[in-house]
Backbone as a chain_set.jsonl record, in Angstrom:
{"seq": "MKLLTKAVLSKLPPLGSQSESADPTFWVKFFTPDSGWTWFAAEGEREESGDYRFWGYIIGVEPEWGTFRLSELQSVRGHLGLPVERYLHFSPKPFSQTVWTGREGGSL", "coords": {"N": [[11.298, -28.671, 47.722], [14.741, -28.21, 48.12], [16.851, -30.787, 48.869], [19.574, -30.942, 49.359], [22.058, -28.509, 49.765], [24.67, -26.293, 48.647], [25.832, -25.163, 50.872], [25.252, -27.016, 52.932], [26.582, -29.277, 51.924], [29.212, -28.366, 51.983], [29.902, -28.53, 54.637], [29.534, -31.146, 55.42], [31.167, -33.996, 56.518], [33.445, -36.332, 54.873], [32.667, -39.767, 53.947], [33.371, -42.207, 56.385], [34.936, -40.637, 58.013], [34.15, -40.203, 60.652], [34.246, -42.632, 61.832], [35.6, -43.659, 64.041], [34.558, -42.335, 66.15], [32.796, -42.195, 69.203], [30.563, -40.763, 69.553], [29.228, -39.581, 67.102], [28.817, -36.615, 65.075], [25.881, -35.17, 63.792], [24.983, -33.617, 60.774], [22.942, -32.893, 59.114], [19.387, -33.136, 58.89], [16.824, -35.141, 57.699], [13.377, -35.716, 56.956], [10.11, -37.29, 56.898], [7.181, -35.554, 56.472], [4.676, -36.633, 56.826], [4.793, -39.126, 57.97], [6.566, -41.364, 60.194], [9.361, -41.352, 59.676], [12.836, -40.567, 59.918], [15.976, -39.277, 58.976], [19.253, -38.89, 59.935], [22.12, -37.375, 58.907], [25.505, -38.01, 59.193], [27.807, -38.17, 57.752], [28.887, -37.843, 54.331], [29.154, -38.18, 50.755], [29.756, -37.549, 47.253], [29.023, -39.989, 44.818], [30.47, -41.918, 42.1], [28.442, -42.148, 40.254], [27.123, -39.787, 40.508], [25.184, -39.512, 42.367], [24.486, -38.922, 45.867], [25.845, -40.41, 48.744], [25.09, -41.188, 52.046], [25.996, -41.612, 55.506], [24.593, -42.459, 58.567], [22.118, -42.091, 61.126], [19.096, -43.753, 61.149], [15.706, -43.474, 61.636], [13.095, -45.439, 61.454], [11.183, -48.136, 60.593], [12.581, -49.618, 62.462], [15.003, -48.173, 64.626], [18.266, -47.508, 63.369], [21.776, -47.597, 62.525], [23.22, -46.697, 59.442], [23.621, -46.623, 55.822], [22.398, -44.386, 53.313], [20.953, -43.051, 50.319], [20.796, -40.013, 48.392], [19.114, -40.151, 46.172], [17.345, -42.124, 47.008], [16.051, -40.837, 49.137], [14.779, -38.857, 47.681], [12.88, -40.314, 46.329], [11.128, -41.322, 48.202], [7.894, -41.339, 49.665], [5.485, -40.267, 52.017], [2.586, -41.306, 53.968], [0.567, -39.631, 53.001], [1.505, -38.971, 50.583], [3.452, -37.035, 50.569], [6.686, -35.59, 49.965], [10.075, -36.289, 51.166], [11.62, -34.008, 53.402], [14.099, -31.492, 54.198], [15.127, -30.612, 57.395], [15.027, -27.387, 58.122], [15.897, -25.831, 60.28], [17.707, -27.255, 61.697], [20.614, -27.668, 63.606], [24.068, -28.592, 63.653], [24.747, -31.38, 65.715], [25.953, -33.688, 68.197], [25.283, -37.244, 68.269], [24.438, -38.007, 70.878], [23.129, -35.75, 71.779], [21.092, -35.44, 70.059], [19.419, -37.673, 69.451], [17.009, -39.142, 71.373], [17.873, -41.291, 73.752], [16.682, -42.594, 75.826], [14.407, -43.889, 75.174], [14.22, -46.052, 72.682], [14.203, -44.989, 69.374], [12.874, -42.567, 69.656], [13.161, -39.087, 68.875], [14.728, -35.864, 69.107]], "CA": [[12.394, -28.276, 48.58], [16.039, -28.769, 47.772], [17.331, -31.563, 50.007], [20.988, -30.63, 49.601], [22.545, -27.225, 49.273], [26.131, -26.181, 48.687], [26.21, -24.873, 52.266], [25.219, -28.286, 53.667], [27.652, -30.137, 51.403], [30.535, -27.854, 52.365], [30.151, -28.875, 56.033], [29.365, -32.582, 55.627], [32.438, -34.721, 56.42], [33.419, -37.48, 53.962], [32.368, -41.089, 54.5], [34.431, -42.847, 57.147], [35.714, -39.7, 58.828], [33.751, -40.26, 62.061], [34.101, -44.052, 62.166], [36.188, -43.948, 65.348], [33.887, -41.513, 67.159], [31.752, -42.834, 70.011], [29.42, -39.856, 69.545], [29.363, -38.827, 65.851], [28.008, -35.421, 64.892], [24.954, -35.127, 62.667], [25.076, -32.327, 60.103], [21.688, -32.587, 58.42], [18.264, -33.991, 59.267], [15.754, -35.291, 56.718], [12.211, -36.35, 57.584], [8.85, -37.319, 56.166], [6.222, -34.797, 57.265], [3.421, -37.371, 57.012], [5.037, -40.452, 58.556], [7.523, -41.274, 61.293], [10.74, -41.616, 59.287], [13.823, -39.496, 60.036], [17.344, -39.647, 58.62], [20.273, -37.952, 60.39], [23.358, -37.628, 58.164], [26.748, -37.653, 59.87], [28.856, -38.117, 56.725], [28.353, -38.032, 52.989], [29.986, -37.788, 49.624], [29.235, -37.844, 45.919], [29.499, -41.226, 44.203], [30.801, -41.798, 40.685], [27.185, -42.025, 39.51], [26.59, -38.449, 40.707], [24.304, -39.562, 43.529], [25.168, -38.738, 47.144], [25.633, -41.468, 49.732], [25.235, -40.699, 53.409], [26.014, -42.548, 56.628], [24.034, -41.817, 59.735], [21.146, -42.795, 61.95], [17.796, -43.781, 60.489], [14.593, -43.866, 62.494], [12.02, -45.878, 60.577], [10.54, -49.297, 61.197], [13.41, -49.771, 63.661], [16.159, -47.272, 64.558], [19.502, -48.193, 63.019], [22.859, -46.91, 61.836], [23.376, -47.25, 58.111], [23.818, -45.714, 54.699], [21.24, -44.083, 52.47], [21.324, -42.215, 49.176], [19.937, -38.884, 48.071], [18.08, -40.61, 45.234], [16.346, -42.846, 47.803], [15.263, -39.831, 49.845], [13.953, -38.152, 46.698], [11.806, -41.188, 45.848], [10.252, -41.705, 49.309], [6.681, -40.57, 49.936], [4.796, -40.693, 53.224], [1.217, -41.814, 53.843], [-0.25, -38.691, 52.231], [2.191, -38.701, 49.329], [4.375, -35.907, 50.694], [8.098, -35.979, 49.837], [11.018, -36.048, 52.262], [12.08, -32.626, 53.524], [15.259, -31.227, 55.044], [14.748, -29.757, 58.517], [15.778, -26.164, 57.863], [16.41, -25.215, 61.493], [18.584, -28.201, 62.386], [22.013, -27.267, 63.725], [24.882, -29.776, 63.922], [24.785, -31.858, 67.097], [26.35, -35.089, 68.319], [24.229, -38.233, 68.469], [23.96, -37.994, 72.26], [22.281, -34.577, 71.985], [20.088, -35.399, 69.004], [18.478, -38.789, 69.538], [16.633, -39.466, 72.751], [18.239, -42.695, 73.941], [15.915, -43.166, 76.919], [13.409, -44.766, 74.562], [14.713, -46.278, 71.333], [13.361, -44.515, 68.286], [12.441, -41.188, 69.826], [14.167, -38.105, 68.493], [14.466, -34.492, 69.495]], "C": [[13.671, -28.968, 48.112], [16.593, -29.484, 49.0], [18.78, -31.269, 50.349], [21.337, -29.283, 49.003], [24.069, -27.234, 49.318], [26.608, -25.932, 50.111], [26.249, -26.151, 53.101], [26.383, -29.164, 53.224], [29.04, -29.661, 51.829], [30.903, -28.229, 53.799], [30.158, -30.377, 56.295], [30.696, -33.315, 55.469], [32.327, -35.913, 55.457], [33.129, -38.791, 54.69], [33.588, -41.671, 55.193], [35.175, -41.93, 58.095], [35.345, -39.717, 60.314], [33.652, -41.704, 62.566], [34.66, -44.412, 63.539], [35.489, -43.191, 66.487], [32.815, -42.309, 67.892], [30.467, -42.01, 69.993], [29.477, -38.978, 68.288], [28.389, -37.641, 65.784], [27.137, -35.561, 63.654], [24.962, -33.71, 62.096], [23.788, -31.921, 59.407], [20.631, -33.598, 58.838], [17.232, -33.953, 58.145], [14.59, -35.993, 57.404], [11.04, -36.389, 56.613], [7.814, -36.585, 57.015], [4.923, -35.55, 57.56], [3.627, -38.832, 57.407], [6.175, -40.306, 59.562], [8.973, -41.499, 60.929], [11.601, -40.366, 59.406], [15.194, -40.064, 59.693], [18.273, -38.54, 59.101], [21.569, -38.304, 59.662], [24.559, -37.107, 58.935], [27.885, -37.463, 58.869], [28.195, -38.273, 55.356], [29.34, -37.621, 51.93], [29.336, -38.219, 48.319], [29.862, -39.136, 45.409], [29.818, -40.966, 42.741], [29.562, -41.587, 39.827], [26.596, -40.619, 39.58], [25.634, -38.361, 41.883], [25.141, -39.287, 44.785], [24.831, -39.901, 48.061], [25.965, -40.895, 51.095], [25.385, -41.874, 54.366], [25.462, -41.794, 57.816], [23.054, -42.713, 60.46], [19.775, -42.64, 61.322], [16.757, -44.252, 61.488], [13.419, -44.155, 61.568], [11.257, -46.992, 61.251], [11.249, -49.622, 62.509], [14.574, -48.802, 63.539], [17.432, -48.063, 64.253], [20.509, -47.241, 62.4], [22.966, -47.519, 60.45], [23.616, -46.187, 57.065], [22.502, -45.524, 53.962], [21.691, -43.103, 51.395], [20.315, -41.09, 48.972], [18.808, -39.326, 47.152], [16.983, -41.384, 45.963], [15.444, -41.855, 48.532], [14.307, -39.12, 48.887], [12.783, -38.999, 46.207], [10.791, -41.556, 46.931], [9.064, -40.753, 49.403], [6.038, -41.143, 51.183], [3.371, -41.122, 52.923], [0.323, -40.923, 52.987], [0.396, -38.301, 50.902], [3.167, -37.54, 49.378], [5.828, -36.376, 50.604], [8.888, -35.712, 51.114], [11.435, -34.577, 52.22], [13.36, -32.584, 54.353], [14.793, -30.287, 56.146], [15.624, -28.511, 58.471], [16.433, -25.562, 59.105], [17.309, -26.148, 62.308], [20.0, -27.634, 62.434], [22.823, -28.503, 64.107], [24.962, -30.091, 65.41], [25.292, -33.291, 67.112], [25.132, -35.979, 68.565], [23.604, -38.12, 69.85], [23.04, -36.806, 72.56], [21.135, -34.502, 70.985], [19.013, -36.454, 69.192], [18.249, -39.122, 70.996], [16.868, -40.944, 72.96], [17.526, -43.332, 75.11], [14.828, -44.118, 76.421], [13.811, -44.897, 73.099], [13.705, -45.74, 70.321], [12.888, -43.091, 68.444], [13.531, -40.233, 69.4], [13.736, -36.725, 68.933], [14.257, -33.641, 68.272]], "O": [[13.671, -30.147, 47.76], [16.783, -28.868, 50.048], [19.169, -31.342, 51.514], [20.955, -28.966, 47.877], [24.675, -28.092, 49.96], [27.661, -26.427, 50.515], [27.174, -26.349, 53.889], [27.088, -29.73, 54.058], [29.944, -30.476, 52.014], [32.084, -28.245, 54.148], [30.728, -30.83, 57.288], [31.298, -33.265, 54.397], [31.235, -36.442, 55.251], [33.325, -38.899, 55.9], [34.697, -41.636, 54.659], [35.972, -42.402, 58.906], [36.142, -39.291, 61.149], [33.045, -41.962, 63.605], [34.219, -45.393, 64.137], [35.808, -43.399, 67.657], [32.02, -43.014, 67.268], [29.405, -42.503, 70.374], [29.738, -37.778, 68.38], [27.299, -37.671, 66.355], [27.594, -36.011, 62.604], [24.949, -32.73, 62.84], [23.567, -30.74, 59.14], [20.933, -34.761, 59.106], [16.818, -32.883, 57.699], [14.795, -36.779, 58.329], [10.983, -35.632, 55.644], [7.593, -36.959, 58.167], [4.159, -35.152, 58.439], [2.748, -39.67, 57.204], [6.688, -39.203, 59.748], [9.767, -41.816, 61.815], [11.18, -39.263, 59.056], [15.528, -41.187, 60.072], [18.105, -37.381, 58.723], [22.062, -39.424, 59.793], [24.63, -35.929, 59.286], [28.811, -36.689, 59.111], [27.077, -38.776, 55.249], [30.244, -36.821, 52.17], [28.493, -39.115, 48.281], [31.065, -39.354, 45.546], [29.475, -39.913, 42.204], [29.625, -40.924, 38.792], [25.688, -40.282, 38.82], [25.309, -37.268, 42.346], [26.365, -39.409, 44.756], [23.679, -40.327, 48.147], [26.974, -40.215, 51.28], [24.955, -42.989, 54.071], [25.812, -40.637, 58.051], [23.153, -43.939, 60.411], [19.347, -41.531, 61.003], [16.911, -45.303, 62.111], [12.829, -43.249, 60.98], [10.741, -46.82, 62.355], [10.609, -49.868, 63.531], [15.094, -48.62, 62.438], [17.652, -49.143, 64.802], [20.145, -46.214, 61.826], [22.819, -48.731, 60.294], [23.791, -45.009, 57.376], [21.619, -46.382, 53.986], [22.697, -42.412, 51.554], [19.144, -41.206, 49.333], [17.662, -38.915, 47.339], [15.815, -41.31, 45.578], [14.223, -42.01, 48.546], [13.167, -38.82, 49.242], [11.794, -38.454, 45.717], [9.708, -42.049, 46.617], [9.199, -39.539, 49.244], [6.041, -42.356, 51.391], [2.994, -41.284, 51.763], [-0.585, -41.418, 52.318], [-0.094, -37.423, 50.191], [3.659, -37.103, 48.338], [6.164, -37.446, 51.113], [8.432, -35.008, 52.015], [11.582, -33.986, 51.151], [13.664, -33.51, 55.105], [14.138, -29.281, 55.872], [16.821, -28.575, 58.749], [17.43, -24.849, 58.986], [17.63, -25.865, 63.462], [20.523, -27.172, 61.42], [22.317, -29.374, 64.815], [25.204, -29.219, 66.243], [25.087, -34.032, 66.15], [24.086, -35.511, 69.014], [22.381, -38.135, 69.984], [22.253, -36.861, 73.505], [20.301, -33.599, 71.059], [17.823, -36.153, 69.101], [19.193, -39.355, 71.752], [16.142, -41.771, 72.408], [17.74, -44.515, 75.374], [14.39, -45.02, 77.134], [13.741, -43.919, 72.355], [12.507, -46.009, 70.412], [12.528, -42.456, 67.453], [14.714, -40.541, 69.55], [12.55, -36.448, 69.111], [14.021, -32.439, 68.39]]}, "num_chains": 1, "name": "protein.A"}
């Protein structure tokens, strides 16, 4: 599966563009189908190296805001060796409508 498409990249705001937002919008969701990791990208841009760097919300060992790279997503494998996938039916939503904040770590 292609993790990034031109359509996704054309909508993804550049890094730092939502830094003042109390409720940033997520534009793409990545996940491991055979483990509990999820990455929600709110911003992203191509680096000089050609890799893409994203900023968003990561649900893994502990939920946290941070940066991650496309190359990192491409190298991750879950418990059964399956690669990270892009959730094809994800539509852009703000944090408050995407991540269930009643229990840290849960996601919709």
